N, CA, C and O atoms as a GROMACS GRO file, in nm:
protein
  492
    1MET      N    1   7.749  -2.121  -2.685
    1MET     CA    2   7.709  -2.150  -2.551
    1MET      C    3   7.558  -2.176  -2.547
    1MET      O    4   7.512  -2.258  -2.468
    2ARG      N    5   7.484  -2.109  -2.630
    2ARG     CA    6   7.339  -2.127  -2.634
    2ARG      C    7   7.305  -2.269  -2.680
    2ARG      O    8   7.211  -2.331  -2.630
    3VAL      N    9   7.381  -2.321  -2.777
    3VAL     CA   10   7.358  -2.455  -2.828
    3VAL      C   11   7.382  -2.558  -2.716
    3VAL      O   12   7.303  -2.651  -2.700
    4GLU      N   13   7.488  -2.540  -2.642
    4GLU     CA   14   7.518  -2.631  -2.532
    4GLU      C   15   7.410  -2.627  -2.425
    4GLU      O   16   7.372  -2.730  -2.369
    5ARG      N   17   7.360  -2.507  -2.398
    5ARG     CA   18   7.252  -2.492  -2.299
    5ARG      C   19   7.126  -2.563  -2.347
    5ARG      O   20   7.059  -2.629  -2.268
    6ASP      N   21   7.094  -2.549  -2.475
    6ASP     CA   22   6.976  -2.616  -2.531
    6ASP      C   23   6.991  -2.768  -2.525
    6ASP      O   24   6.895  -2.839  -2.496
    7GLU      N   25   7.112  -2.818  -2.553
    7GLU     CA   26   7.136  -2.962  -2.543
    7GLU      C   27   7.120  -3.010  -2.399
    7GLU      O   28   7.068  -3.120  -2.375
    8LEU      N   29   7.163  -2.931  -2.305
    8LEU     CA   30   7.148  -2.966  -2.164
    8LEU      C   31   7.001  -2.971  -2.125
    8LEU      O   32   6.960  -3.060  -2.050
    9VAL      N   33   6.923  -2.878  -2.172
    9VAL     CA   34   6.779  -2.876  -2.143
    9VAL      C   35   6.712  -3.002  -2.199
    9VAL      O   36   6.629  -3.064  -2.132
   10VAL      N   37   6.750  -3.040  -2.321
   10VAL     CA   38   6.693  -3.160  -2.381
   10VAL      C   39   6.734  -3.283  -2.301
   10VAL      O   40   6.651  -3.370  -2.276
   11ALA      N   41   6.860  -3.291  -2.261
   11ALA     CA   42   6.907  -3.405  -2.183
   11ALA      C   43   6.834  -3.414  -2.050
   11ALA      O   44   6.799  -3.523  -2.005
   12GLU      N   45   6.810  -3.300  -1.986
   12GLU     CA   46   6.737  -3.301  -1.859
   12GLU      C   47   6.594  -3.350  -1.878
   12GLU      O   48   6.541  -3.422  -1.793
   13ARG      N   49   6.532  -3.314  -1.988
   13ARG     CA   50   6.397  -3.361  -2.017
   13ARG      C   51   6.394  -3.512  -2.039
   13ARG      O   52   6.303  -3.580  -1.993
   14VAL      N   53   6.495  -3.564  -2.108
   14VAL     CA   54   6.502  -3.709  -2.132
   14VAL      C   55   6.518  -3.782  -1.999
   14VAL      O   56   6.449  -3.881  -1.975
   15VAL      N   57   6.606  -3.734  -1.915
   15VAL     CA   58   6.626  -3.796  -1.784
   15VAL      C   59   6.497  -3.791  -1.702
   15VAL      O   60   6.461  -3.889  -1.638
   16GLN      N   61   6.429  -3.680  -1.706
   16GLN     CA   62   6.302  -3.666  -1.633
   16GLN      C   63   6.199  -3.767  -1.684
   16GLN      O   64   6.130  -3.831  -1.604
   17ARG      N   65   6.187  -3.782  -1.814
   17ARG     CA   66   6.091  -3.876  -1.872
   17ARG      C   67   6.127  -4.021  -1.836
   17ARG      O   68   6.039  -4.101  -1.804
   18ILE      N   69   6.254  -4.053  -1.842
   18ILE     CA   70   6.296  -4.189  -1.808
   18ILE      C   71   6.262  -4.220  -1.663
   18ILE      O   72   6.209  -4.327  -1.633
   19SER      N   73   6.290  -4.127  -1.573
   19SER     CA   74   6.261  -4.154  -1.433
   19SER      C   75   6.111  -4.158  -1.406
   19SER      O   76   6.067  -4.232  -1.319
   20GLU      N   77   6.031  -4.079  -1.478
   20GLU     CA   78   5.885  -4.083  -1.462
   20GLU      C   79   5.826  -4.215  -1.510
   20GLU      O   80   5.724  -4.260  -1.459
   21GLN      N   81   5.890  -4.277  -1.608
   21GLN     CA   82   5.839  -4.402  -1.664
   21GLN      C   83   5.887  -4.523  -1.585
   21GLN      O   84   5.856  -4.637  -1.623
   22GLY      N   85   5.960  -4.502  -1.477
   22GLY     CA   86   6.003  -4.613  -1.394
   22GLY      C   87   6.132  -4.680  -1.437
   22GLY      O   88   6.162  -4.790  -1.392
   23PHE      N   89   6.206  -4.616  -1.524
   23PHE     CA   90   6.333  -4.673  -1.569
   23PHE      C   91   6.452  -4.599  -1.509
   23PHE      O   92   6.561  -4.600  -1.566
   24GLY      N   93   6.432  -4.536  -1.396
   24GLY     CA   94   6.538  -4.456  -1.333
   24GLY      C   95   6.661  -4.536  -1.295
   24GLY      O   96   6.771  -4.481  -1.291
   25GLU      N   97   6.643  -4.667  -1.266
   25GLU     CA   98   6.759  -4.747  -1.227
   25GLU      C   99   6.859  -4.763  -1.341
   25GLU      O  100   6.975  -4.798  -1.317
   26TYR      N  101   6.817  -4.736  -1.464
   26TYR     CA  102   6.908  -4.749  -1.577
   26TYR      C  103   6.992  -4.623  -1.599
   26TYR      O  104   7.081  -4.621  -1.684
   27LEU      N  105   6.963  -4.517  -1.522
   27LEU     CA  106   7.037  -4.393  -1.539
   27LEU      C  107   7.176  -4.400  -1.477
   27LEU      O  108   7.267  -4.330  -1.521
   28SER      N  109   7.193  -4.482  -1.378
   28SER     CA  110   7.320  -4.493  -1.309
   28SER      C  111   7.405  -4.601  -1.374
   28SER      O  112   7.360  -4.713  -1.395
   29LEU      N  113   7.529  -4.566  -1.406
   29LEU     CA  114   7.620  -4.664  -1.464
   29LEU      C  115   7.689  -4.745  -1.356
   29LEU      O  116   7.733  -4.857  -1.380
   30ALA      N  117   7.697  -4.689  -1.235
   30ALA     CA  118   7.762  -4.760  -1.124
   30ALA      C  119   7.662  -4.852  -1.057
   30ALA      O  120   7.545  -4.816  -1.043
   31PRO      N  121   7.707  -4.970  -1.015
   31PRO     CA  122   7.616  -5.058  -0.943
   31PRO      C  123   7.581  -4.999  -0.807
   31PRO      O  124   7.660  -4.926  -0.748
   32ALA      N  125   7.462  -5.031  -0.759
   32ALA     CA  126   7.420  -4.983  -0.629
   32ALA      C  127   7.506  -5.047  -0.520
   32ALA      O  128   7.544  -5.163  -0.532
   33PRO      N  129   7.536  -4.972  -0.414
   33PRO     CA  130   7.614  -5.029  -0.305
   33PRO      C  131   7.540  -5.146  -0.241
   33PRO      O  132   7.417  -5.148  -0.236
   34VAL      N  133   7.616  -5.243  -0.192
   34VAL     CA  134   7.558  -5.361  -0.130
   34VAL      C  135   7.494  -5.321   0.003
   34VAL      O  136   7.555  -5.251   0.084
   35GLN      N  137   7.371  -5.366   0.024
   35GLN     CA  138   7.301  -5.335   0.147
   35GLN      C  139   7.262  -5.464   0.218
   35GLN      O  140   7.249  -5.569   0.156
   36ALA      N  141   7.245  -5.453   0.348
   36ALA     CA  142   7.202  -5.566   0.430
   36ALA      C  143   7.092  -5.518   0.523
   36ALA      O  144   7.075  -5.398   0.543
   37GLN      N  145   7.018  -5.611   0.578
   37GLN     CA  146   6.913  -5.579   0.674
   37GLN      C  147   6.969  -5.593   0.815
   37GLN      O  148   7.016  -5.700   0.853
   38VAL      N  149   6.963  -5.486   0.891
   38VAL     CA  150   7.006  -5.487   1.031
   38VAL      C  151   6.895  -5.423   1.112
   38VAL      O  152   6.863  -5.305   1.094
   39GLY      N  153   6.837  -5.500   1.201
   39GLY     CA  154   6.729  -5.447   1.284
   39GLY      C  155   6.610  -5.402   1.200
   39GLY      O  156   6.541  -5.307   1.237
   40GLY      N  157   6.586  -5.469   1.088
   40GLY     CA  158   6.473  -5.433   1.003
   40GLY      C  159   6.498  -5.315   0.912
   40GLY      O  160   6.408  -5.273   0.839
   41GLN      N  161   6.619  -5.259   0.912
   41GLN     CA  162   6.651  -5.146   0.826
   41GLN      C  163   6.763  -5.183   0.731
   41GLN      O  164   6.850  -5.263   0.765
   42SER      N  165   6.759  -5.126   0.611
   42SER     CA  166   6.867  -5.147   0.515
   42SER      C  167   6.984  -5.058   0.551
   42SER      O  168   6.968  -4.938   0.575
   43VAL      N  169   7.101  -5.115   0.555
   43VAL     CA  170   7.223  -5.040   0.580
   43VAL      C  171   7.330  -5.085   0.481
   43VAL      O  172   7.328  -5.198   0.434
   44LEU      N  173   7.421  -4.995   0.449
   44LEU     CA  174   7.533  -5.030   0.362
   44LEU      C  175   7.634  -5.110   0.443
   44LEU      O  176   7.667  -5.075   0.556
   45LEU      N  177   7.683  -5.218   0.385
   45LEU     CA  178   7.785  -5.296   0.453
   45LEU      C  179   7.914  -5.216   0.467
   45LEU      O  180   7.984  -5.227   0.568
   46ILE      N  181   7.944  -5.137   0.368
   46ILE     CA  182   8.057  -5.045   0.373
   46ILE      C  183   7.999  -4.907   0.346
   46ILE      O  184   7.977  -4.872   0.229
   47PRO      N  185   7.973  -4.828   0.449
   47PRO     CA  186   7.908  -4.699   0.428
   47PRO      C  187   7.996  -4.600   0.351
   47PRO      O  188   8.119  -4.608   0.356
   48VAL      N  189   7.933  -4.510   0.282
   48VAL     CA  190   8.003  -4.403   0.212
   48VAL      C  191   8.060  -4.309   0.317
   48VAL      O  192   7.990  -4.270   0.410
   49ARG      N  193   8.185  -4.273   0.301
   49ARG     CA  194   8.249  -4.183   0.397
   49ARG      C  195   8.201  -4.042   0.370
   49ARG      O  196   8.221  -3.988   0.261
   50ALA      N  197   8.138  -3.982   0.470
   50ALA     CA  198   8.088  -3.846   0.456
   50ALA      C  199   8.091  -3.779   0.592
   50ALA      O  200   8.067  -3.842   0.694
   51GLY      N  201   8.120  -3.650   0.591
   51GLY     CA  202   8.118  -3.573   0.714
   51GLY      C  203   8.217  -3.624   0.817
   51GLY      O  204   8.334  -3.649   0.786
   52ASP      N  205   8.169  -3.638   0.939
   52ASP     CA  206   8.257  -3.677   1.048
   52ASP      C  207   8.250  -3.826   1.080
   52ASP      O  208   8.286  -3.868   1.190
   53ILE      N  209   8.203  -3.905   0.985
   53ILE     CA  210   8.194  -4.050   1.006
   53ILE      C  211   8.335  -4.107   1.014
   53ILE      O  212   8.422  -4.072   0.934
   54GLY      N  213   8.358  -4.193   1.111
   54GLY     CA  214   8.490  -4.249   1.133
   54GLY      C  215   8.497  -4.396   1.096
   54GLY      O  216   8.395  -4.458   1.066
   55PRO      N  217   8.617  -4.451   1.097
   55PRO     CA  218   8.633  -4.591   1.057
   55PRO      C  219   8.569  -4.690   1.154
   55PRO      O  220   8.560  -4.809   1.122
   56GLU      N  221   8.524  -4.647   1.270
   56GLU     CA  222   8.461  -4.738   1.365
   56GLU      C  223   8.330  -4.795   1.312
   56GLU      O  224   8.281  -4.894   1.367
   57VAL      N  225   8.273  -4.736   1.207
   57VAL     CA  226   8.150  -4.790   1.148
   57VAL      C  227   8.178  -4.909   1.056
   57VAL      O  228   8.086  -4.979   1.015
   58LEU      N  229   8.305  -4.931   1.025
   58LEU     CA  230   8.343  -5.042   0.938
   58LEU      C  231   8.365  -5.169   1.019
   58LEU      O  232   8.388  -5.163   1.140
   59SER      N  233   8.359  -5.282   0.952
   59SER     CA  234   8.388  -5.409   1.019
   59SER      C  235   8.538  -5.416   1.049
   59SER      O  236   8.617  -5.337   0.997
   60ALA      N  237   8.575  -5.510   1.134
   60ALA     CA  238   8.715  -5.522   1.178
   60ALA      C  239   8.811  -5.544   1.060
   60ALA      O  240   8.921  -5.490   1.060
   61ASP      N  241   8.770  -5.622   0.961
   61ASP     CA  242   8.857  -5.647   0.845
   61ASP      C  243   8.890  -5.517   0.772
   61ASP      O  244   9.005  -5.491   0.739
   62TYR      N  245   8.788  -5.437   0.749
   62TYR     CA  246   8.808  -5.312   0.677
   62TYR      C  247   8.887  -5.212   0.761
   62TYR      O  248   8.968  -5.136   0.706
   63ARG      N  249   8.865  -5.210   0.892
   63ARG     CA  250   8.943  -5.121   0.979
   63ARG      C  251   9.091  -5.159   0.978
   63ARG      O  252   9.178  -5.072   0.980
   64ARG      N  253   9.120  -5.291   0.974
   64ARG     CA  254   9.259  -5.337   0.967
   64ARG      C  255   9.325  -5.291   0.837
   64ARG      O  256   9.439  -5.246   0.837
   65ILE      N  257   9.253  -5.304   0.726
   65ILE     CA  258   9.306  -5.259   0.597
   65ILE      C  259   9.336  -5.110   0.601
   65ILE      O  260   9.444  -5.067   0.558
   66LEU      N  261   9.242  -5.031   0.653
   66LEU     CA  262   9.264  -4.886   0.663
   66LEU      C  263   9.385  -4.854   0.751
   66LEU      O  264   9.463  -4.764   0.718
   67ALA      N  265   9.400  -4.925   0.861
   67ALA     CA  266   9.512  -4.899   0.951
   67ALA      C  267   9.645  -4.928   0.881
   67ALA      O  268   9.741  -4.853   0.898
   68ILE      N  269   9.651  -5.034   0.804
   68ILE     CA  270   9.775  -5.068   0.732
   68ILE      C  271   9.808  -4.962   0.629
   68ILE      O  272   9.923  -4.920   0.618
   69VAL      N  273   9.708  -4.918   0.554
   69VAL     CA  274   9.731  -4.816   0.452
   69VAL      C  275   9.771  -4.684   0.518
   69VAL      O  276   9.859  -4.614   0.468
   70ARG      N  277   9.708  -4.651   0.630
   70ARG     CA  278   9.738  -4.526   0.701
   70ARG      C  279   9.881  -4.527   0.755
   70ARG      O  280   9.948  -4.423   0.753
   71GLU      N  281   9.929  -4.641   0.802
   71GLU     CA  282  10.063  -4.651   0.859
   71GLU      C  283  10.172  -4.654   0.752
   71GLU      O  284  10.289  -4.628   0.783
   72ALA      N  285  10.136  -4.683   0.630
   72ALA     CA  286  10.235  -4.690   0.522
   72ALA      C  287  10.289  -4.551   0.491
   72ALA      O  288  10.224  -4.450   0.516
   73ALA      N  289  10.409  -4.548   0.436
   73ALA     CA  290  10.474  -4.422   0.403
   73ALA      C  291  10.409  -4.354   0.282
   73ALA      O  292  10.425  -4.233   0.264
   74GLY      N  293  10.337  -4.428   0.202
   74GLY     CA  294  10.274  -4.373   0.082
   74GLY      C  295  10.172  -4.472   0.030
   74GLY      O  296  10.131  -4.562   0.103
   75PRO      N  297  10.131  -4.457  -0.095
   75PRO     CA  298  10.035  -4.550  -0.153
   75PRO      C  299  10.087  -4.693  -0.152
   75PRO      O  300  10.206  -4.717  -0.172
   76VAL      N  301   9.998  -4.788  -0.128
   76VAL     CA  302  10.038  -4.929  -0.118
   76VAL      C  303   9.964  -5.013  -0.220
   76VAL      O  304   9.856  -4.977  -0.267
   77LYS      N  305  10.025  -5.126  -0.254
   77LYS     CA  306   9.961  -5.224  -0.341
   77LYS      C  307   9.890  -5.326  -0.254
   77LYS      O  308   9.920  -5.339  -0.135
   78ALA      N  309   9.796  -5.397  -0.311
   78ALA     CA  310   9.724  -5.501  -0.238
   78ALA      C  311   9.820  -5.608  -0.187
   78ALA      O  312   9.798  -5.665  -0.080
   79LYS      N  313   9.925  -5.634  -0.260
   79LYS     CA  314  10.023  -5.734  -0.218
   79LYS      C  315  10.091  -5.693  -0.088
   79LYS      O  316  10.116  -5.777  -0.002
   80GLU      N  317  10.121  -5.564  -0.074
   80GLU     CA  318  10.185  -5.515   0.049
   80GLU      C  319  10.090  -5.525   0.168
   80GLU      O  320  10.131  -5.561   0.278
   81VAL      N  321   9.964  -5.492   0.146
   81VAL     CA  322   9.864  -5.504   0.252
   81VAL      C  323   9.845  -5.652   0.288
   81VAL      O  324   9.833  -5.687   0.405
   82GLY      N  325   9.843  -5.738   0.187
   82GLY     CA  326   9.830  -5.880   0.210
   82GLY      C  327   9.945  -5.935   0.293
   82GLY      O  328   9.924  -6.019   0.380
   83ALA      N  329  10.066  -5.889   0.266
   83ALA     CA  330  10.182  -5.933   0.344
   83ALA      C  331  10.169  -5.888   0.489
   83ALA      O  332  10.203  -5.963   0.580
   84ALA      N  333  10.119  -5.767   0.510
   84ALA     CA  334  10.099  -5.717   0.647
   84ALA      C  335   9.990  -5.796   0.720
   84ALA      O  336   9.993  -5.807   0.843
   85LEU      N  337   9.896  -5.851   0.644
   85LEU     CA  338   9.788  -5.932   0.703
   85LEU      C  339   9.826  -6.080   0.712
   85LEU      O  340   9.743  -6.163   0.749
   86ASP      N  341   9.950  -6.112   0.677
   86ASP     CA  342  10.000  -6.250   0.677
   86ASP      C  343   9.922  -6.341   0.582
   86ASP      O  344   9.901  -6.458   0.612
   87LEU      N  345   9.881  -6.287   0.468
   87LEU     CA  346   9.818  -6.368   0.365
   87LEU      C  347   9.927  -6.430   0.278
   87LEU      O  348  10.036  -6.373   0.266
   88PRO      N  349   9.902  -6.546   0.218
   88PRO     CA  350  10.002  -6.606   0.129
   88PRO      C  351  10.006  -6.531  -0.005
   88PRO      O  352   9.939  -6.570  -0.101
   89VAL      N  353  10.083  -6.424  -0.009
   89VAL     CA  354  10.085  -6.336  -0.126
   89VAL      C  355  10.145  -6.402  -0.249
   89VAL      O  356  10.120  -6.357  -0.362
   90GLU      N  357  10.223  -6.507  -0.230
   90GLU     CA  358  10.283  -6.574  -0.346
   90GLU      C  359  10.187  -6.670  -0.414
   90GLU      O  360  10.212  -6.714  -0.525
   91VAL      N  361  10.076  -6.703  -0.348
   91VAL     CA  362   9.976  -6.794  -0.405
   91VAL      C  363   9.882  -6.714  -0.493
   91VAL      O  364   9.819  -6.618  -0.449
   92ARG      N  365   9.874  -6.755  -0.617
   92ARG     CA  366   9.792  -6.684  -0.714
   92ARG      C  367   9.645  -6.688  -0.674
   92ARG      O  368   9.592  -6.795  -0.642
   93GLY      N  369   9.580  -6.576  -0.676
   93GLY     CA  370   9.437  -6.568  -0.647
   93GLY      C  371   9.402  -6.542  -0.502
   93GLY      O  372   9.286  -6.514  -0.472
   94LYS      N  373   9.498  -6.550  -0.412
   94LYS     CA  374   9.469  -6.528  -0.270
   94LYS      C  375   9.450  -6.380  -0.238
   94LYS      O  376   9.391  -6.346  -0.135
   95LEU      N  377   9.499  -6.291  -0.324
   95LEU     CA  378   9.486  -6.148  -0.298
   95LEU      C  379   9.360  -6.086  -0.359
   95LEU      O  380   9.327  -5.972  -0.328
   96GLU      N  381   9.290  -6.161  -0.443
   96GLU     CA  382   9.172  -6.103  -0.509
   96GLU      C  383   9.063  -6.060  -0.411
   96GLU      O  384   9.007  -5.952  -0.429
   97PRO      N  385   9.031  -6.138  -0.308
   97PRO     CA  386   8.931  -6.089  -0.212
   97PRO      C  387   8.976  -5.961  -0.141
   97PRO      O  388   8.896  -5.871  -0.118
   98LEU      N  389   9.106  -5.954  -0.108
   98LEU     CA  390   9.160  -5.833  -0.046
   98LEU      C  391   9.152  -5.716  -0.141
   98LEU      O  392   9.112  -5.606  -0.102
   99ARG      N  393   9.190  -5.738  -0.266
   99ARG     CA  394   9.184  -5.631  -0.366
   99ARG      C  395   9.040  -5.583  -0.383
   99ARG      O  396   9.016  -5.463  -0.400
  100GLY      N  397   8.945  -5.675  -0.379
  100GLY     CA  398   8.803  -5.637  -0.386
  100GLY      C  399   8.761  -5.550  -0.269
  100GLY      O  400   8.688  -5.453  -0.287
  101LYS      N  401   8.807  -5.584  -0.150
  101LYS     CA  402   8.775  -5.502  -0.032
  101LYS      C  403   8.836  -5.363  -0.044
  101LYS      O  404   8.773  -5.264  -0.009
  102MET      N  405   8.959  -5.357  -0.094
  102MET     CA  406   9.024  -5.227  -0.110
  102MET      C  407   8.953  -5.143  -0.216
  102MET      O  408   8.941  -5.022  -0.201
  103ASN      N  409   8.906  -5.207  -0.323
  103ASN     CA  410   8.830  -5.135  -0.424
  103ASN      C  411   8.698  -5.083  -0.367
  103ASN      O  412   8.656  -4.972  -0.399
  104LYS      N  413   8.632  -5.163  -0.283
  104LYS     CA  414   8.508  -5.116  -0.220
  104LYS      C  415   8.535  -4.997  -0.130
  104LYS      O  416   8.458  -4.901  -0.128
  105LEU      N  417   8.644  -5.002  -0.056
  105LEU     CA  418   8.679  -4.887   0.028
  105LEU      C  419   8.706  -4.763  -0.058
  105LEU      O  420   8.672  -4.652  -0.019
  106ALA      N  421   8.767  -4.783  -0.173
  106ALA     CA  422   8.793  -4.670  -0.263
  106ALA      C  423   8.662  -4.618  -0.323
  106ALA      O  424   8.644  -4.497  -0.336
  107ASP      N  425   8.573  -4.708  -0.359
  107ASP     CA  426   8.444  -4.666  -0.415
  107ASP      C  427   8.362  -4.584  -0.316
  107ASP      O  428   8.286  -4.497  -0.357
  108ARG      N  429   8.378  -4.613  -0.187
  108ARG     CA  430   8.299  -4.545  -0.084
  108ARG      C  431   8.372  -4.425  -0.024
  108ARG      O  432   8.319  -4.361   0.068
  109GLY      N  433   8.492  -4.393  -0.074
  109GLY     CA  434   8.562  -4.272  -0.029
  109GLY      C  435   8.657  -4.290   0.087
  109GLY      O  436   8.708  -4.190   0.139
  110TRP      N  437   8.683  -4.412   0.131
  110TRP     CA  438   8.776  -4.434   0.241
  110TRP      C  439   8.920  -4.438   0.192
  110TRP      O  440   9.011  -4.391   0.261
  111LEU      N  441   8.941  -4.493   0.074
  111LEU     CA  442   9.072  -4.496   0.009
  111LEU      C  443   9.058  -4.430  -0.127
  111LEU      O  444   8.947  -4.402  -0.173
  112ARG      N  445   9.172  -4.405  -0.191
  112ARG     CA  446   9.172  -4.363  -0.331
  112ARG      C  447   9.242  -4.472  -0.409
  112ARG      O  448   9.330  -4.540  -0.355
  113LYS      N  449   9.206  -4.488  -0.533
  113LYS     CA  450   9.276  -4.586  -0.618
  113LYS      C  451   9.347  -4.509  -0.728
  113LYS      O  452   9.284  -4.435  -0.804
  114LEU      N  453   9.476  -4.527  -0.735
  114LEU     CA  454   9.555  -4.461  -0.837
  114LEU      C  455   9.555  -4.544  -0.965
  114LEU      O  456   9.519  -4.661  -0.963
  115ALA      N  457   9.596  -4.482  -1.073
  115ALA     CA  458   9.596  -4.549  -1.204
  115ALA      C  459   9.688  -4.671  -1.207
  115ALA      O  460   9.663  -4.765  -1.282
  116ASP      N  461   9.792  -4.671  -1.127
  116ASP     CA  462   9.885  -4.783  -1.125
  116ASP      C  463   9.841  -4.895  -1.031
  116ASP      O  464   9.915  -4.992  -1.011
  117GLY      N  465   9.721  -4.883  -0.972
  117GLY     CA  466   9.668  -4.988  -0.886
  117GLY      C  467   9.704  -4.977  -0.739
  117GLY      O  468   9.669  -5.063  -0.660
  118ARG      N  469   9.775  -4.871  -0.702
  118ARG     CA  470   9.810  -4.851  -0.563
  118ARG      C  471   9.699  -4.772  -0.493
  118ARG      O  472   9.621  -4.702  -0.557
  119PHE      N  473   9.694  -4.786  -0.361
  119PHE     CA  474   9.588  -4.723  -0.281
  119PHE      C  475   9.649  -4.633  -0.173
  119PHE      O  476   9.714  -4.683  -0.082
  120PRO      N  477   9.628  -4.501  -0.182
  120PRO     CA  478   9.661  -4.414  -0.070
  120PRO      C  479   9.534  -4.391   0.015
  120PRO      O  480   9.423  -4.420  -0.029
  121ILE      N  481   9.553  -4.341   0.134
  121ILE     CA  482   9.441  -4.307   0.220
  121ILE      C  483   9.372  -4.184   0.161
  121ILE      O  484   9.438  -4.097   0.105
  122ALA      N  485   9.240  -4.177   0.172
  122ALA     CA  486   9.166  -4.069   0.107
  122ALA      C  487   9.154  -3.944   0.193
  122ALA      O  488   9.115  -3.838   0.142
  123PHE      N  489   9.188  -3.952   0.320
  123PHE     CA  490   9.171  -3.834   0.406
  123PHE      C  491   9.297  -3.801   0.480
  123PHE      O  492   9.300  -3.704   0.556
   0.00000   0.00000   0.00000
C-alpha cells in the first residue's frame, strides 16, 4: 500500500508540473463541451445535468428526444427514436445526426448509453 501511495504522490506532482507549465489542456482525454456565446457569455449548448436543472434548458430538438426516451418502456435505439421523429430510418446515414445528439445527451448526463448502443433515461 505504501508503494501505491508513493506512486500516487509522484503522479500528482507530474500533473501539478504539467498544469503549471501551461499544458493543462492535455490532461483531459475527453474533448471540451461545445460552447457558444450568448449575451456575451460562454454557455454550453447542451448543459451538463446537475442538481435540479430540468430539460427546459435544452433546445426543442433535445427535449423531444428526451421525451421519446422517457415515454419508452425501456432503453431505446436511435432507430426507434428516429421512427418516432418521422425520420427516414431506412435511408443509410440519416440517423447519424440523431445518434450524435443522443451521445451528447449521454455525455452530459441526460441519458445513459449502454454497451449495446441503446439509450435509457439517466434519471
